[in-house]
ZADO-1210 file (C-alpha; in nm, 4 decimals, padded with zeros to 6 digits):
<atoms>
<atom x="00.8940" y="00.2832" z="-00.0218" code="MET" pos="1"/>
<atom x="01.0220" y="00.4608" z="00.2870" code="LYS" pos="2"/>
<atom x="00.8893" y="00.7724" z="00.4536" code="LYS" pos="3"/>
<atom x="01.1555" y="00.9848" z="00.2865" code="GLU" pos="4"/>
<atom x="01.0276" y="00.8733" z="-00.0542" code="ASP" pos="5"/>
<atom x="00.6698" y="00.9610" z="00.0348" code="LEU" pos="6"/>
<atom x="00.7370" y="01.3137" z="00.1609" code="THR" pos="7"/>
<atom x="00.8263" y="01.4333" z="-00.1880" code="GLY" pos="8"/>
<atom x="00.4936" y="01.3265" z="-00.3381" code="LEU" pos="9"/>
<atom x="00.1924" y="01.5542" z="-00.3748" code="THR" pos="10"/>
<atom x="-00.1448" y="01.4711" z="-00.2219" code="ALA" pos="11"/>
<atom x="-00.2838" y="01.3635" z="-00.5592" code="GLU" pos="12"/>
<atom x="00.0119" y="01.1314" z="-00.6206" code="GLN" pos="13"/>
<atom x="-00.0359" y="00.9847" z="-00.2731" code="LEU" pos="14"/>
<atom x="-00.4033" y="00.9156" z="-00.3465" code="ARG" pos="15"/>
<atom x="-00.3115" y="00.7460" z="-00.6735" code="THR" pos="16"/>
<atom x="-00.0473" y="00.5311" z="-00.5025" code="GLU" pos="17"/>
<atom x="-00.2910" y="00.4500" z="-00.2214" code="LEU" pos="18"/>
<atom x="-00.5615" y="00.3316" z="-00.4628" code="ASN" pos="19"/>
<atom x="-00.3133" y="00.1182" z="-00.6542" code="ALA" pos="20"/>
<atom x="-00.1738" y="-00.0366" z="-00.3362" code="GLU" pos="21"/>
<atom x="-00.5213" y="-00.1106" z="-00.1988" code="GLN" pos="22"/>
<atom x="-00.6091" y="-00.2895" z="-00.5239" code="ASP" pos="23"/>
<atom x="-00.2848" y="-00.4872" z="-00.5046" code="ARG" pos="24"/>
<atom x="-00.3583" y="-00.5840" z="-00.1431" code="LEU" pos="25"/>
<atom x="-00.7087" y="-00.6989" z="-00.2332" code="LEU" pos="26"/>
<atom x="-00.5771" y="-00.9141" z="-00.5181" code="LYS" pos="27"/>
<atom x="-00.3118" y="-01.0647" z="-00.2914" code="LEU" pos="28"/>
<atom x="-00.5732" y="-01.1530" z="-00.0299" code="LYS" pos="29"/>
<atom x="-00.7984" y="-01.3181" z="-00.2877" code="PHE" pos="30"/>
<atom x="-00.5085" y="-01.5107" z="-00.4382" code="ALA" pos="31"/>
<atom x="-00.4028" y="-01.6289" z="-00.0937" code="HIS" pos="32"/>
<atom x="-00.7568" y="-01.7387" z="-00.0088" code="ALA" pos="33"/>
<atom x="-00.7833" y="-01.9503" z="-00.3239" code="VAL" pos="34"/>
<atom x="-00.4418" y="-02.1107" z="-00.2958" code="SER" pos="35"/>
<atom x="-00.1528" y="-02.0123" z="-00.0678" code="PRO" pos="36"/>
<atom x="00.0745" y="-01.7626" z="-00.2389" code="ILE" pos="37"/>
<atom x="00.4473" y="-01.8264" z="-00.2568" code="GLU" pos="38"/>
<atom x="00.5465" y="-01.5388" z="-00.0288" code="ASN" pos="39"/>
<atom x="00.2720" y="-01.4458" z="00.2206" code="PRO" pos="40"/>
<atom x="00.4926" y="-01.1692" z="00.3630" code="MET" pos="41"/>
<atom x="00.3908" y="-00.9638" z="00.0581" code="ARG" pos="42"/>
<atom x="00.0486" y="-00.9221" z="00.2186" code="ILE" pos="43"/>
<atom x="00.2030" y="-00.7746" z="00.5318" code="ARG" pos="44"/>
<atom x="00.4310" y="-00.5453" z="00.3320" code="GLU" pos="45"/>
<atom x="00.1393" y="-00.4234" z="00.1241" code="SER" pos="46"/>
<atom x="-00.0709" y="-00.3581" z="00.4341" code="ARG" pos="47"/>
<atom x="00.2128" y="-00.1561" z="00.5880" code="LYS" pos="48"/>
<atom x="00.2569" y="00.0434" z="00.2696" code="ARG" pos="49"/>
<atom x="-00.1145" y="00.1323" z="00.2721" code="VAL" pos="50"/>
<atom x="-00.0756" y="00.2532" z="00.6312" code="ALA" pos="51"/>
<atom x="00.2310" y="00.4630" z="00.5407" code="ARG" pos="52"/>
<atom x="00.0468" y="00.6212" z="00.2489" code="LEU" pos="53"/>
<atom x="-00.2564" y="00.6988" z="00.4661" code="ASN" pos="54"/>
<atom x="-00.0353" y="00.8532" z="00.7339" code="THR" pos="55"/>
<atom x="00.1484" y="01.0744" z="00.4864" code="GLU" pos="56"/>
<atom x="-00.1782" y="01.1769" z="00.3194" code="LEU" pos="57"/>
<atom x="-00.3225" y="01.2768" z="00.6565" code="THR" pos="58"/>
<atom x="-00.0085" y="01.4758" z="00.7363" code="ALA" pos="59"/>
<atom x="-00.0396" y="01.6649" z="00.4058" code="LYS" pos="60"/>
<atom x="-00.4046" y="01.7544" z="00.4723" code="SER" pos="61"/>
</atoms>
């Protein structure tokens, strides 16, 4: 999801997306700790998406 996609969302939608992405990131980290996941770049992408969501949420506030 790019910045252009995030600007159209409301603050509540951003919070919902942020919570879902944080849960996904946590699950990816646990899965990678147990046994290496097939594509570890998904962790980096998820972390960046959390940062983008936080930035957009701060801008809306």
